N, C-alpha and C positions, 0 to 999 in steps of 0.2 A: 543736030550735025552729026556727020558718023564720025568716029574716032579717026584722028589721024596719027601717022607715026612719021615724023620728021627727025632726020640727021641733024647734029651740033655742028655749026661753026667750028672750022679745023682746029682755030686757035682757042675755043671752050674745051674740045676733048682734049688737047695737051694740057690745059688748065686741070682739066680734072683729074689726069694721071698725077699730074703733081700734088696737089689736092689729097686725092686717096692715098698717098704712099705720105702723110704727115708732112706736108709742107709746113703747118702751125707748128712752133716748137711746143706751143703752149694750146692744145686742141681747144680748152675752154672759151676761147678765142669765140667760137662761132656764134656764142650766145649773143654777142656784145655784138658783133655785124648784122646777125637776123632783128636782133631788137631795135639796134640802129635804121636799118633799112624801115622798119616798122612806123617809127616816130618818123622818117623822112616822107614815109606815105603820109600821114594826119598832117603831116608842114604842107604837101603839095595841095590836101585837099582843104585846108583851111585859106591859103591862099587863091585857090581857082574859086573859092565860095566868095571870096571879096565881091567877084560880078556876077554870081550865080549862088544866091543863097539856098535854091532849089536842091543842088546837089548833097546839102546834109539830110535832104529825105526828111525823117521825123527821127534822126539819131543824132544828136548834136553835143554830147559828151564823147568827146575825141579821147581813144586810149588803148593801151594795149595789154593784151591777154596773153601770160603763160602757163599753159597746163601740160599733164600728160596722164598715160593711161599704163599702170602697171602690166596690167593683163594684155595688152594688145603693142606694147613696148614703142609706144609712139609718147613723142613731144611735140607738142603745137605751140606757136608763136602765131597770135591774132592781132589783125588790127584794124578798126574804122575806118580808114581811111579812103585815098583817091581811088584805090584798087586797080585790077588790068581787064580790058580788055581782051577778046580771043587774039590779036592782032600783035596787040602789046606783050602779052604772054609769050607768042612765038618769038617776039622781036628780042624780047629784053631779055627772057630766061632760054633763049637758043644760042643766042650772038654776043658779043661783047661790043656793044653798040656804040662804042667810043672810036673816036678817030686815032687814037694813041695805038688802037691792037697790038701794032707792030713792036711799035716801040716799047710797049710792057712786056712782049715777048723777050724782046731784044736784051732786056734788062735783067733778065731772071739770071741768078747768079749761082743757082744752088747752095746759097747761104740763107738756109731757113729763117732765121730771124729777118735779115733784111726781103727775103721774097714775100713772105707774109703781109710785111708793112705796103709792100707796093701793089699786093693783091685788094687791101681797103682803099689804097690812093686811087686805081684807076676804076673805083666803083664796083667790084664784081663778088662784093662779099657774100652774095648769096652761093657761091658754089662752096664756101669752108662749110654748109651744110653737112656735105660728103665727108667730111673728117669723121663725124661721126654717125652717118646713116649711109645703110647700103640701098636707101630708095627716100626720095624725097615727093611729097604731093604737095601741091599748089593748088587750092581754090578760091575764088577771086570773082568781084563782080564790081565793074567801074562805075562811081558814081553815077547817077543819070540813066544808067541803062538799065531795062525789062528785069526784072528777075528772071526771066528764061534766057537773059544771053550772060548769066555767070559763065564761069571756064574753070577745065581742070585740066592742070598739067600736072604730070609726073613722068620721073625718070631713075633710072637705079644706078645713074653716073657714068654710063660707059658712052658709046656715042650714041644713041637715040632717047628721045621723049615723045612722048604721046600727049595729044591735047583733043578737048571737046569741049563742046557746050554743054552746060548743065542749069539747071533751074539753083538759084542762091537766093535767098529772101536777105542775106545781110550784104550791105554795102562793104567792101575793104579787101582783105587778103589774112589768108589761113595757111602757114607753112606746114606741114606735117611731116616731122621727120622718125622714118622706120627705123629706130637705132640699132646699129651693130652689137653682137654680144659682147664687144668688150667695151661699150660704152653705156651699158644699161644702169650704171652708178647716176646717169645722170636724172633717171626715174627717181626724185631725192628730193622734197621740197626745200630742205636744210641748205644743199647743196645748192641749186637754183639760186635760191634768195641770195647767198654768199657772193654768187658771179655776180648777179643781177646788181646788188651792194656796191660790188668793188669797180663793175667797170660803166656800168649805166644810172647812177645814182644822181645824175645830174639832170635827166632828161626831164623837160618839163611836163609832158605827161605822166598821167598815173600807170604805172606797171601794176597791172593785177594779177594776185595768183588766188587758187580756190583756200578759203581757209581750211585747215588741219584741227583733230581735236583727239586724244586718246580714247578707244572706246575698251572697256575692261570686257574681257574674254567670257563665256558662260560654260558652266558645264567642265570646270576644269580646262579651258579651251585658251590661249593665250591672249591678251589685247592685241590692239592695232591702231592705227593711225588712220581716220576716216575723214573725207571730206564731209564738211558742214553743209554745203550748197550756198554759202557766201562766197564773196570775193574780197580781196581785202587790199591795198596797195601798200606794196613792198620798195618803194623807193621813196626819195625824199620827193619827186613828182614837181621839183622848182627848179628852173632854170640857175645853173651854178652862178653865175651874175648876178643875180638880183638876189643873192643872199648874200647878207651882212658879213664883212671880210673875217672876223670872230668866229664865228661858226661854221668856217671852212679850213680844213686842213692843209700842208703842203702837198701831202700824198693825193688828197683829192683832186686842188689844181691840178698837177703832174699828170692825174690820169685823166682830167679833160684834156689837156695839152695832147696828150698822145692819142686821144679819142679824136680829136678835130684834124690833127695833122698825119696822122699815120706815121709817128715817128716809135721807136722802140725805146726812145733814152727821154730822160727827162730835161725838159729845159733848163736852158742856161741861168735867166732870168723872168720874172713876171712882175706885171703890173694890175691892180684891180681897182678901178677908180669910179665914182658917179659923179658926172662933172655939170653943172649947174651954171650955165652962162646969162649974158643977158639976151642971146638971140639962140641959144638952142641948150637941150638937156638931153646928154646921154649918159650912158656907161658902157665902159668900157674893160675889156680883161684880153690883156697883151702879153705874147710871149717870145723870147729870144731864145730860138733852138741851138743845143750844143753843137751840131753838125748841118754843113750845107747841103741842100737839096742836090740830086743830079744834074738837073737842068738850069740852076740859079745863075749861068751866066746866058740866057735864052732870054732875051726880054723883051719879044713878043709873047711869050706863055702867059694866060693869066693867072696873075695871082694877084695876092690881098686877103684882109680878113672878111669872115663871115658878117654879112649885114643883116639885124633884125630891128624891125620896130614894131615898138611895145609887145615883144617878147613872141612875133610872128616871123617867122624865117624869112627873109626876100629872097637872097642870095649867095651863092659862093663867090669866092675871089673878088670882092668888093674894092677894085683896082682906085676909085677915084678917093677911096678913104686914106691911102698912104701913098708917098711919093715912092717913084719905082727905086730908086737905089736903098729903100726900105723892104723891099719886096721877100724878104727873106722872113719878116716878120709874120707869127701865128695868132690868130685870136680871132674874140668877138667883140662887136661894135653893136648896140641896143638903141636906137634912138626913140626919144619921145615925142621928138617934132615931126619926121619926115612923113610925107603920106604912104598910103601902106601899097597904093599902088605903083610904087616909083619905079622908074624906066633908069637902066644904067646910063641913057642920055638925056634923062632930068638931071641925075647923079652930078655929071658933068657942070652943070649951069647952077644948083643949089647954091645958097647961101650958105644955108646951116651947114652942108656937106663940107666948103670950105673948110668952115671953124672948126667939126669936126676932124677933118684933115691935118689943120694945125694942131690941135691939141693932141691930137695921136702922135705924131711927129715930135713934138715936144716933150713926151711923156716917153718915148723909147731913145733918145736921146740921153735924157736923164737916167735912165736903164744904163745906158751906155758909160757913162760919165761915172754913174755909182760903181760899176764894174772895174773902172780903170784908177778909181781912187782908193778903194775899199778891197779889192781882190784881184790882185794881180796874175795871180794863174787862172782864174776864170776869162779874163780880159785876153790872156795871151790865148787860151783857146778860141775866144770869141772872133779875134782880132785874125788868126789863123786860119780861121772859117770864113768871114765877111769883110775882112780889111779891103780887099779888091773892090766889090761893089760900094761900100762907103765912100771910097775916093771918089764915085759917080757923083755923088751928092753936091761937090765944091763946084760942078757946072749947071747942076738942077737946082739947088736950093739956095738962093741968095741970101734968104733971110737967116737962113741957119750956119753959112759958111765958117763963121769965126768959128762956133762952138764946135762943127766940126773937125776943122782944121786943127784943133786942141786934141782931138780924138786919134789923129793919123798918128802912124809910126812906119820909120823908115832904118832901110838899113845901113849900121853903123861901118865906116870903114876900119874900126879899129876892135870894134867887136864882133861886127859880121852877124850881129843878129838884129833882128826888127825892135828896137827898143827903144830908139831916137824920134824925140818929138820936136819940131822945128815951132811948134807956141810956146 
């Protein structure tokens, strides 16, 4: 196929202008976004392969690779996940293919910290690569397509991008960042490993980098670090919630929360438990945010925790696992009992899901009760942000009505503050 030159969607062009003017207050976040996207691509392959194992082709070990070339000034993030077809590359990399595009642009405030979180929230983290790169090349092939139907996409982050079909033997995607002169410090293994450990340590896939070793110079020449040709795993490669609590620091919990919630602040409270009941077994890692999202009072918006089954990602916003009045809760539920091909409709009917929902609800209410009893300042913050939606539970959750009533606070005619409980 001949190379095509196409124009970005208008909103993407505006977004790129913001990104290239240092929208992110911390530029290293670009690596977190691109590694996260690579991990998602592997999750999608694993999910689609449940019904079509041939998609694995001959490569069954899913992984992400990070490499760099100091001569060419390039940094590459590669995965062997689901990959992109030609049309998917045009659709996904040339437009913000989300129904909330207009809302996204309307909510940009000019505050770098808040706007950076919105980029992740609206699924356009790919464009963060232009913070450090003056050109991005993407080479990909969708799992199951012939070698001849690979795709190459490239753009300098202005108003256009080029796309063409190429031969590509490997399944998956390689994102090649052509770094700006002021971003060449990312061509450093120690720096890259530090960023990966900070932001992406919890990702369950192995993140690989080439091993380096020191080579002494000859004939009075200085020594240098050289690649050995081997690859090593530089992250824990185990989903955070599958690890023992004693092996996880509060900082790691906080960073995981920020990653899944696109929130720049640490959560008010968290709970991490493995539940083994008579009818179901699951792990829950749940967080109460410190600040309410802007769309919290939109009851029709999809909200909920992430659902995994035996560490296989199933869906975002699994609403059936949490009552509507607790829609502000973020986190992960990993079930050992649900089928891997579970649908949203099946979730509504499953007895195991009902047990998980009841267990998660009780655990969240326990977290709130603990704040009320032991940390008055944090409880005031919580109630100021979420007290209004918590009241919805009185009409929705009859089983927990008494517990909820004790958590509600009302304005006092004598003090004028919301410190009075009727319970």
